[in-house]
FIKOLKOL-79599 format. One record per residue (C-alpha): residue number from 1; residue in three letters; x, y, z. Coordinates in steps of 0.2 Angstrom, whole numbers. Last residue first. Layout:
REM residues N
<r num="NUM" residuo="ALA" px="X" py="Y" pz="Z"/>
...
REM end
This chain:
REM residues 173
<r num="173" residuo="UNK" px="-9" py="35" pz="-59"/>
<r num="172" residuo="UNK" px="-13" py="41" pz="-41"/>
<r num="171" residuo="UNK" px="4" py="48" pz="-39"/>
<r num="170" residuo="UNK" px="8" py="42" pz="-22"/>
<r num="169" residuo="UNK" px="3" py="24" pz="-20"/>
<r num="168" residuo="UNK" px="0" py="19" pz="-38"/>
<r num="167" residuo="UNK" px="16" py="28" pz="-43"/>
<r num="166" residuo="UNK" px="26" py="21" pz="-30"/>
<r num="165" residuo="UNK" px="20" py="3" pz="-34"/>
<r num="164" residuo="UNK" px="23" py="5" pz="-52"/>
<r num="163" residuo="UNK" px="40" py="12" pz="-50"/>
<r num="162" residuo="UNK" px="45" py="-1" pz="-37"/>
<r num="161" residuo="UNK" px="40" py="-15" pz="-50"/>
<r num="160" residuo="UNK" px="50" py="-7" pz="-64"/>
<r num="159" residuo="UNK" px="66" py="-5" pz="-54"/>
<r num="158" residuo="UNK" px="63" py="-23" pz="-46"/>
<r num="157" residuo="UNK" px="62" py="-29" pz="-64"/>
<r num="156" residuo="UNK" px="79" py="-21" pz="-69"/>
<r num="155" residuo="UNK" px="87" py="-28" pz="-53"/>
<r num="154" residuo="UNK" px="80" py="-45" pz="-56"/>
<r num="153" residuo="UNK" px="86" py="-46" pz="-74"/>
<r num="152" residuo="UNK" px="104" py="-40" pz="-68"/>
<r num="151" residuo="UNK" px="104" py="-54" pz="-54"/>
<r num="150" residuo="UNK" px="98" py="-67" pz="-66"/>
<r num="149" residuo="UNK" px="110" py="-65" pz="-81"/>
<r num="148" residuo="UNK" px="124" py="-77" pz="-77"/>
<r num="147" residuo="UNK" px="111" py="-89" pz="-69"/>
<r num="146" residuo="UNK" px="100" py="-88" pz="-85"/>
<r num="145" residuo="UNK" px="115" py="-94" pz="-95"/>
<r num="144" residuo="UNK" px="125" py="-84" pz="-107"/>
<r num="143" residuo="UNK" px="125" py="-80" pz="-126"/>
<r num="142" residuo="UNK" px="111" py="-91" pz="-132"/>
<r num="141" residuo="UNK" px="100" py="-89" pz="-115"/>
<r num="140" residuo="UNK" px="91" py="-74" pz="-123"/>
<r num="139" residuo="UNK" px="82" py="-62" pz="-111"/>
<r num="138" residuo="UNK" px="64" py="-55" pz="-109"/>
<r num="137" residuo="UNK" px="60" py="-45" pz="-94"/>
<r num="136" residuo="UNK" px="44" py="-46" pz="-83"/>
<r num="135" residuo="UNK" px="33" py="-36" pz="-72"/>
<r num="134" residuo="UNK" px="18" py="-40" pz="-61"/>
<r num="133" residuo="UNK" px="10" py="-30" pz="-47"/>
<r num="132" residuo="UNK" px="-4" py="-38" pz="-36"/>
<r num="131" residuo="UNK" px="-16" py="-28" pz="-26"/>
<r num="130" residuo="UNK" px="-21" py="-21" pz="-9"/>
<r num="129" residuo="UNK" px="-25" py="-3" pz="-8"/>
<r num="128" residuo="UNK" px="-25" py="13" pz="3"/>
<r num="127" residuo="UNK" px="-30" py="30" pz="-5"/>
<r num="126" residuo="UNK" px="-47" py="30" pz="4"/>
<r num="125" residuo="UNK" px="-37" py="30" pz="20"/>
<r num="124" residuo="UNK" px="-30" py="47" pz="17"/>
<r num="123" residuo="UNK" px="-18" py="50" pz="32"/>
<r num="122" residuo="UNK" px="-17" py="32" pz="38"/>
<r num="121" residuo="UNK" px="-12" py="26" pz="21"/>
<r num="120" residuo="UNK" px="-11" py="7" pz="20"/>
<r num="119" residuo="UNK" px="-3" py="-1" pz="5"/>
<r num="118" residuo="UNK" px="-5" py="-20" pz="4"/>
<r num="117" residuo="UNK" px="6" py="-27" pz="-10"/>
<r num="116" residuo="UNK" px="6" py="-44" pz="-19"/>
<r num="115" residuo="UNK" px="22" py="-45" pz="-29"/>
<r num="114" residuo="UNK" px="23" py="-54" pz="-46"/>
<r num="113" residuo="UNK" px="40" py="-58" pz="-54"/>
<r num="112" residuo="UNK" px="42" py="-63" pz="-72"/>
<r num="111" residuo="UNK" px="58" py="-69" pz="-81"/>
<r num="110" residuo="UNK" px="54" py="-72" pz="-100"/>
<r num="109" residuo="UNK" px="64" py="-83" pz="-112"/>
<r num="108" residuo="UNK" px="69" py="-79" pz="-130"/>
<r num="107" residuo="UNK" px="75" py="-91" pz="-143"/>
<r num="106" residuo="UNK" px="67" py="-106" pz="-134"/>
<r num="105" residuo="UNK" px="71" py="-123" pz="-141"/>
<r num="104" residuo="UNK" px="58" py="-134" pz="-150"/>
<r num="103" residuo="UNK" px="67" py="-131" pz="-167"/>
<r num="102" residuo="UNK" px="63" py="-125" pz="-184"/>
<r num="101" residuo="UNK" px="62" py="-107" pz="-179"/>
<r num="100" residuo="UNK" px="68" py="-103" pz="-162"/>
<r num="99" residuo="UNK" px="53" py="-102" pz="-150"/>
<r num="98" residuo="UNK" px="48" py="-85" pz="-142"/>
<r num="97" residuo="UNK" px="44" py="-81" pz="-124"/>
<r num="96" residuo="UNK" px="49" py="-97" pz="-115"/>
<r num="95" residuo="UNK" px="46" py="-97" pz="-97"/>
<r num="94" residuo="UNK" px="55" py="-92" pz="-81"/>
<r num="93" residuo="UNK" px="44" py="-89" pz="-66"/>
<r num="92" residuo="UNK" px="44" py="-80" pz="-49"/>
<r num="91" residuo="UNK" px="27" py="-77" pz="-42"/>
<r num="90" residuo="UNK" px="20" py="-73" pz="-25"/>
<r num="89" residuo="UNK" px="32" py="-61" pz="-17"/>
<r num="88" residuo="UNK" px="24" py="-54" pz="-2"/>
<r num="87" residuo="UNK" px="16" py="-39" pz="6"/>
<r num="86" residuo="UNK" px="18" py="-24" pz="16"/>
<r num="85" residuo="UNK" px="19" py="-5" pz="13"/>
<r num="84" residuo="UNK" px="14" py="6" pz="27"/>
<r num="83" residuo="UNK" px="10" py="25" pz="26"/>
<r num="82" residuo="UNK" px="9" py="36" pz="41"/>
<r num="81" residuo="UNK" px="22" py="25" pz="48"/>
<r num="80" residuo="UNK" px="18" py="13" pz="63"/>
<r num="79" residuo="UNK" px="34" py="2" pz="62"/>
<r num="78" residuo="UNK" px="53" py="3" pz="57"/>
<r num="77" residuo="UNK" px="53" py="21" pz="52"/>
<r num="76" residuo="UNK" px="57" py="29" pz="35"/>
<r num="75" residuo="UNK" px="56" py="48" pz="34"/>
<r num="74" residuo="UNK" px="46" py="54" pz="19"/>
<r num="73" residuo="UNK" px="55" py="67" pz="8"/>
<r num="72" residuo="UNK" px="50" py="58" pz="-8"/>
<r num="71" residuo="UNK" px="58" py="51" pz="-23"/>
<r num="70" residuo="UNK" px="75" py="45" pz="-18"/>
<r num="69" residuo="UNK" px="69" py="38" pz="-1"/>
<r num="68" residuo="UNK" px="54" py="30" pz="-8"/>
<r num="67" residuo="UNK" px="63" py="22" pz="-22"/>
<r num="66" residuo="UNK" px="77" py="16" pz="-10"/>
<r num="65" residuo="UNK" px="64" py="8" pz="2"/>
<r num="64" residuo="UNK" px="56" py="-1" pz="-13"/>
<r num="63" residuo="UNK" px="73" py="-7" pz="-19"/>
<r num="62" residuo="UNK" px="78" py="-13" pz="-2"/>
<r num="61" residuo="UNK" px="62" py="-24" pz="0"/>
<r num="60" residuo="UNK" px="65" py="-31" pz="-18"/>
<r num="59" residuo="UNK" px="83" py="-35" pz="-15"/>
<r num="58" residuo="UNK" px="80" py="-43" pz="2"/>
<r num="57" residuo="UNK" px="65" py="-54" pz="-4"/>
<r num="56" residuo="UNK" px="74" py="-58" pz="-20"/>
<r num="55" residuo="UNK" px="90" py="-65" pz="-12"/>
<r num="54" residuo="UNK" px="87" py="-83" pz="-12"/>
<r num="53" residuo="UNK" px="77" py="-85" pz="-28"/>
<r num="52" residuo="UNK" px="62" py="-95" pz="-23"/>
<r num="51" residuo="UNK" px="51" py="-105" pz="-35"/>
<r num="50" residuo="UNK" px="34" py="-108" pz="-29"/>
<r num="49" residuo="UNK" px="33" py="-90" pz="-24"/>
<r num="48" residuo="UNK" px="31" py="-87" pz="-5"/>
<r num="47" residuo="UNK" px="45" py="-74" pz="-4"/>
<r num="46" residuo="UNK" px="43" py="-63" pz="11"/>
<r num="45" residuo="UNK" px="42" py="-44" pz="8"/>
<r num="44" residuo="UNK" px="50" py="-36" pz="23"/>
<r num="43" residuo="UNK" px="39" py="-21" pz="29"/>
<r num="42" residuo="UNK" px="41" py="-4" pz="22"/>
<r num="41" residuo="UNK" px="36" py="10" pz="35"/>
<r num="40" residuo="UNK" px="33" py="28" pz="29"/>
<r num="39" residuo="UNK" px="34" py="44" pz="39"/>
<r num="38" residuo="UNK" px="29" py="62" pz="37"/>
<r num="37" residuo="UNK" px="11" py="62" pz="29"/>
<r num="36" residuo="UNK" px="2" py="78" pz="34"/>
<r num="35" residuo="UNK" px="5" py="87" pz="17"/>
<r num="34" residuo="UNK" px="-3" py="72" pz="8"/>
<r num="33" residuo="UNK" px="10" py="65" pz="-5"/>
<r num="32" residuo="UNK" px="7" py="69" pz="-23"/>
<r num="31" residuo="UNK" px="21" py="61" pz="-33"/>
<r num="30" residuo="UNK" px="27" py="66" pz="-51"/>
<r num="29" residuo="UNK" px="46" py="66" pz="-48"/>
<r num="28" residuo="UNK" px="46" py="85" pz="-49"/>
<r num="27" residuo="UNK" px="38" py="85" pz="-32"/>
<r num="26" residuo="UNK" px="20" py="89" pz="-26"/>
<r num="25" residuo="UNK" px="16" py="90" pz="-8"/>
<r num="24" residuo="UNK" px="-3" py="91" pz="-5"/>
<r num="23" residuo="UNK" px="-12" py="104" pz="6"/>
<r num="22" residuo="UNK" px="-16" py="115" pz="-10"/>
<r num="21" residuo="UNK" px="-7" py="130" pz="-4"/>
<r num="20" residuo="UNK" px="10" py="123" pz="-10"/>
<r num="19" residuo="UNK" px="4" py="122" pz="-28"/>
<r num="18" residuo="UNK" px="-2" py="140" pz="-28"/>
<r num="17" residuo="UNK" px="14" py="146" pz="-21"/>
<r num="16" residuo="UNK" px="25" py="137" pz="-34"/>
<r num="15" residuo="UNK" px="14" py="143" pz="-48"/>
<r num="14" residuo="UNK" px="16" py="161" pz="-42"/>
<r num="13" residuo="UNK" px="35" py="159" pz="-40"/>
<r num="12" residuo="UNK" px="37" py="152" pz="-57"/>
<r num="11" residuo="UNK" px="27" py="166" pz="-65"/>
<r num="10" residuo="UNK" px="36" py="179" pz="-56"/>
<r num="9" residuo="UNK" px="53" py="172" pz="-61"/>
<r num="8" residuo="UNK" px="47" py="170" pz="-80"/>
<r num="7" residuo="UNK" px="40" py="188" pz="-80"/>
<r num="6" residuo="UNK" px="57" py="194" pz="-73"/>
<r num="5" residuo="UNK" px="66" py="185" pz="-87"/>
<r num="4" residuo="UNK" px="55" py="193" pz="-100"/>
<r num="3" residuo="UNK" px="58" py="210" pz="-92"/>
<r num="2" residuo="UNK" px="76" py="208" pz="-92"/>
<r num="1" residuo="UNK" px="76" py="203" pz="-111"/>
REM end
């Protein structure tokens, strides 16, 4: 039993040293951030969507900062980071997702948010990108109004969007 535990410890140490020697930081969150990358700048994401939800810019920008802070060891700086995230909110819409049988009313609605993101990686410029990310969440307005559910829906969608953006930038998924 002791030999088996010792073998596992040696195996873990060997695997860790091999990973650290590759010049890329790997974490248990699935990210691969270049070794030389130390700082990140997240610019304010202005809302230019046809429908403007008043707190969406602030809540999305903070959600992206939180995602990076919680899943990496990068220091956030106000400008000129090794990695820079900038962009804008280009879409915010509520549309019927399913119609109630025998009526013209929506049984299910869909809140969709689209974020246009420009990611600049000054350490590995080939990893930079500019692309839109869209996520949605379906909800029923039978039990409560959209206004009563909107904050919670936005929080859930922001979580999905920031995960997609983080993975695209740092996990190369």
